Short mmCIF file of the C-alpha atoms (twelve columns), coordinates in Angstrom:
data_MODEL
# 
_entry.id   MODEL 
# 
loop_
_atom_site.group_PDB 
_atom_site.id 
_atom_site.type_symbol 
_atom_site.label_atom_id 
_atom_site.label_alt_id 
_atom_site.label_comp_id 
_atom_site.label_asym_id 
_atom_site.label_seq_id 
_atom_site.Cartn_x 
_atom_site.Cartn_y 
_atom_site.Cartn_z 
_atom_site.pdbx_PDB_model_num 
ATOM 1  C CA . MET A 1  -6.743  -14.630 15.653 1 
ATOM 2  C CA . ARG A 2  -6.055  -10.677 14.715 1 
ATOM 3  C CA . THR A 3  -3.507  -8.599  15.458 1 
ATOM 4  C CA . TRP A 4  -3.970  -4.873  17.428 1 
ATOM 5  C CA . LYS A 5  -2.151  -4.004  13.873 1 
ATOM 6  C CA . GLU A 6  -4.591  -5.435  11.910 1 
ATOM 7  C CA . ILE A 7  -7.382  -4.216  13.776 1 
ATOM 8  C CA . LEU A 8  -6.245  -0.892  13.453 1 
ATOM 9  C CA . GLU A 9  -5.881  -0.784  9.974  1 
ATOM 10 C CA . ASN A 10 -9.586  -2.109  9.255  1 
ATOM 11 C CA . LEU A 11 -10.901 0.835   11.178 1 
ATOM 12 C CA . LYS A 12 -8.973  3.498   9.927  1 
ATOM 13 C CA . ARG A 13 -9.476  2.119   6.459  1 
ATOM 14 C CA . ALA A 14 -12.803 3.801   4.526  1 
ATOM 15 C CA . PRO A 15 -16.037 1.575   4.446  1 
ATOM 16 C CA . MET A 16 -16.061 -0.434  1.401  1 
ATOM 17 C CA . GLY A 17 -17.929 0.901   -1.926 1 
ATOM 18 C CA . TYR A 18 -17.536 4.276   -0.690 1 
ATOM 19 C CA . SER A 19 -15.629 6.885   -2.749 1 
ATOM 20 C CA . ALA A 20 -13.582 10.254  -1.677 1 
ATOM 21 C CA . ASP A 21 -15.775 12.434  -4.596 1 
ATOM 22 C CA . GLY A 22 -19.110 11.346  -2.757 1 
ATOM 23 C CA . GLY A 23 -20.022 9.234   -4.951 1 
ATOM 24 C CA . THR A 24 -20.607 5.292   -4.516 1 
ATOM 25 C CA . LEU A 25 -18.851 2.458   -5.855 1 
ATOM 26 C CA . GLY A 26 -19.867 -1.221  -6.331 1 
ATOM 27 C CA . LEU A 27 -17.642 -3.504  -3.449 1 
ATOM 28 C CA . GLY A 28 -16.012 -5.310  -6.584 1 
ATOM 29 C CA . LEU A 29 -14.358 -2.595  -8.063 1 
ATOM 30 C CA . SER A 30 -13.995 -0.979  -4.699 1 
ATOM 31 C CA . ASN A 31 -12.140 -4.059  -3.530 1 
ATOM 32 C CA . ALA A 32 -10.106 -4.283  -7.159 1 
ATOM 33 C CA . LEU A 33 -8.775  -0.637  -6.534 1 
ATOM 34 C CA . ALA A 34 -7.746  -1.301  -2.863 1 
ATOM 35 C CA . LYS A 35 -5.338  -4.103  -4.126 1 
ATOM 36 C CA . SER A 36 -4.616  -2.198  -7.241 1 
ATOM 37 C CA . ARG A 37 -2.900  0.107   -4.631 1 
ATOM 38 C CA . LYS A 38 -0.945  -2.573  -2.442 1 
ATOM 39 C CA . GLN A 39 0.520   -4.043  -5.390 1 
ATOM 40 C CA . GLU A 40 2.074   -0.399  -6.664 1 
ATOM 41 C CA . VAL A 41 3.319   -0.050  -3.321 1 
ATOM 42 C CA . ALA A 42 4.705   -3.697  -3.141 1 
ATOM 43 C CA . ASP A 43 6.495   -3.040  -6.763 1 
ATOM 44 C CA . VAL A 44 8.152   0.165   -5.910 1 
ATOM 45 C CA . GLU A 45 9.045   -1.549  -2.583 1 
ATOM 46 C CA . GLN A 46 10.849  -4.308  -4.327 1 
ATOM 47 C CA . TYR A 47 12.133  -2.048  -7.183 1 
ATOM 48 C CA . LEU A 48 13.748  0.068   -4.231 1 
ATOM 49 C CA . ARG A 49 15.275  -3.054  -2.589 1 
ATOM 50 C CA . SER A 50 16.589  -4.451  -5.206 1 
ATOM 51 C CA . ARG A 51 18.425  -1.459  -6.807 1 
ATOM 52 C CA . SER A 52 19.684  -0.618  -3.297 1 
ATOM 53 C CA . LEU A 53 21.539  -4.136  -3.103 1 
ATOM 54 C CA . SER A 54 22.513  -3.850  -6.653 1 
ATOM 55 C CA . GLU A 55 24.842  -0.358  -6.181 1 
ATOM 56 C CA . PRO A 56 27.645  0.201   -4.089 1 
ATOM 57 C CA . GLN A 57 27.131  2.176   -0.874 1 
ATOM 58 C CA . ALA A 58 28.516  5.804   -1.087 1 
ATOM 59 C CA . THR A 59 30.249  6.760   1.885  1 
ATOM 60 C CA . ALA A 60 30.691  10.681  3.281  1 
ATOM 61 C CA . SER A 61 33.629  11.379  3.970  1 
ATOM 62 C CA . LYS A 62 36.076  14.228  4.203  1 
# 
């Protein structure tokens, strides 16, 4: 069963095969672009997490 968050996420995204410039994309290309965007975000999050764990925490003290 899907959660409310998943349902709202599906309603917010653009229809499959739709492009912002007004042209249409094939369904396969549209899916590939969506997957690529999600992977980019995951890569950035993973990089930032690994970097924050490896660097000492800076403290602001006077």
